[in-house]
C-alpha positions, 0 to 999 in steps of 0.5 A, a space after each residue: 494231732 495223730 501220732 507220729 509214725 516211727 521209723 527203725 533203721 538198722 544200718 550195716 557196714 561203712 560210713 556211706 551206710 551211716 550217711 545214707 541211713 541219715 539221709 533216708 530218715 529224713 526223707 521219711 521224716 518229710 512224710 511224718 516219720 520219727 526215728 526210733 531205737 526200738 524195732 518194735 514200736 516201729 511203723 516201718 523197719 528199713 534194714 540198710 545193708 553192706 555187701 562187704 562183709 562175709 555172708 552178707 545177704 545171709 545175715 540180712 536174711 536171718 534179720 528179716 526172719 527175726 522180724 517175721 514175728 513182728 510183723 505178724 503181731 503188727 500187720 501194718 508194720 512195713 519192712 524194707 531192704 535198702 543198700 548194697 544186698 538190696 541192689 545185688 539180690 534184688 527181686 530175690 529178697 521178695 521171693 525168699 522173704 514175702 514179708 518184705 514191702 520194698 527193695 530199693 538200691 542204694 541210687 534210688 532211695 530218695 524214691 523212698 516215699 513213692 515207693 512206701 505209698 505203692 505198697 498197700 494191699 500187700 503189693 511189693 516195690 523194688 527198684 534197683 535202678 541207676 537213675 538219670 537224676 541225681 538223688 541228692 536233688 530230691 532229697 530234704 534239706 539236712 535237719 539238725 544233727 545230733 552233735 558237731 561232726 557231720 559225713 558229707 557225700 562227695 563221690 560215690 561208685 568205683 570204676 577200679 573193678 578189684 577182683 573181690 569187690 562188689 561195689 562197682 556192681 551195687 554202687 555204680 560207676 563213679 561219680 562226683 556231686 557238683 563242688 558248688 552244691 557241696 559248698 553249699 550243704 557245708 555251709 549249711 552244715 556249719 550254720 547248724 553247728 557242725 565243726 567237722 566234716 568227713 568227706 565220704 566216697 567209695 574212692 573219694 580221693 577220685 573226685 572230679 566235680 566240676 572239674 575240681 580235684 579233691 584237694 581244690 575242694 579241701 581247700 575252698 572248704 576250708 575257707 568257710 568260716 566256723 568249719 574247724 576240721 575236714 577229713 576224707 575217706 575212702 581213698 584208693 593209692 592210685 589216686 592220691 595226687 600231688 596236689 592232694 599230698 601237699 595239702 596235707 602239709 599246707 591245709 591247717 584244716 585238714 586233719 593229720 589222718 588218712 585211711 589208705 587201704 593197700 589189701 595186701 604186700 604182696 605184688 603177685 597178690 596186688 596184681 590178682 587183685 587188680 589193684 594195679 599197683 605195687 607194694 613199693 609204689 604204695 610205700 613211696 607214696 607213704 614217703 611222699 605224705 609223711 614228708 608233707 605231714 610228718 604226724 599223720 596217722 595212717 590207717 588201712 584195709 587188708 585182705 588174708 587169705 586171697 585165692 593163690 596166697 602163699 607163705 611167702 605173700 603173707 609174709 610180704 604183707 607183714 613186711 610192709 605193715 612193719 614198714 609203715 607203722 599203722 595206727 589201725 587196720 581193718 583186717 578181713 579174712 577173704 571170702 568170695 563175693 558172687 559174680 567177682 572175678 576172684 570167686 571163681 578161684 579156690 579159696 584157701 583152707 579156712 585153718 590157713 586163713 584164720 591163723 594169718 588173720 589172727 598173727 596180722 591182727 596182732 602185729 596191727 594192735 601192738 602198732 595201734 597200742 604204740 601209736 597211742 602211747 607215743 601220743 602221751 604227754 603231747 598236746 592236741 585238739 579235741 572237739 567234743 562230742 559228748 559228755 563223759 561217764 564220769 562227773 566232770 569228763 568230756 569225750 571228743 575225738 582228737 586231731 588223729 581221731 582217737 577218742 579222748 576222755 578230757 576232765 573238764 567240768 566246764 567243758 561244752 558239746 561242739 568245743 575244740 580245746 586243746 589238751 595234753 595226753 596224760 595217759 593210753 588205754 586199749 581205745 581210747 586217750 585220757 587227757 587234761 586241759 593244755 596250760 595256756 
């Protein structure tokens, strides 16, 4: 037998990209490729890119430049660029980086094997279409997974057109996968040992497959024997319907965790961002969610330094953060994305945005620390996903998605246990098994 070819994938950005990378690896696995953690030994290198972060495209070009010596030393190596930068840059990647063999957008990666077959004799291949067929129909069945948790994409694309965001242009319009297919895929994951599923989408709570809303999908998933935990991300405040809020209170398998981006606490900036909600509407929504599930841990996204943001606008954001009390948040300094409406507006001085980001991060860090310290003494569920570094220690995620180190010499990966939190550290909690 010939030695299997090796595939190295570098994943940038969000959980959607993590999921997509897994599926691309499975698609190439059907062609005899096995994954490797070492680019130097790979026969194919695939960069699965994200366009959200600052200077995303230039970072990809920089990584491609570092791959040039590898390809020169190993001419048969294939290099591909996938994901949102691939969609946005397209043929420009091939022009600037002739070492790249193929460029594939996030809606076409099911065609990877066929594209690779056309890259012989120095040919370059590009596919950044939005195909009519569902890529999920053409992907192989999910293989055995590494742990008891898995992502499941239920919705893709975005119709919101926030002024700062490229997602509607790189991922396309909102599309929801058929509910029955998702239930079948979830059952197959559970049969492979998955106990915890996170439903993914650019606007996951806009899900409408087969006429179902996300709440109904969650309730049907919760009926699958062996599936113990359900989460979803990322949500938009405008799509948080009453039945989904209610599900947080009456569906035990839906975990007490919600990522609900707001971006700003200033109504003036929210309007400029085209968010279509006010700070007050967001705060009232948080009240409803907490009324349904008082112990829920909330996280969010914030952008500071958006064009035109004043000191008063920034203070409104700080006020909203103080009012909500987050368990964590992703905070970003605004940077223009070519082709978006906000990119046409003058940016704030870097030193202003930097100072605001530092102040916001300090506040969020203090809230995160307080949320973790408040867990000490409480009993929570923890799903073990790996052994810890210390003898007799297991590591897993709590109901609230905290990393927890548990002293349990008999613990096994995939086991769901009740623990009592004993201590809080910077990014994790320590615990002991709860007494029966």
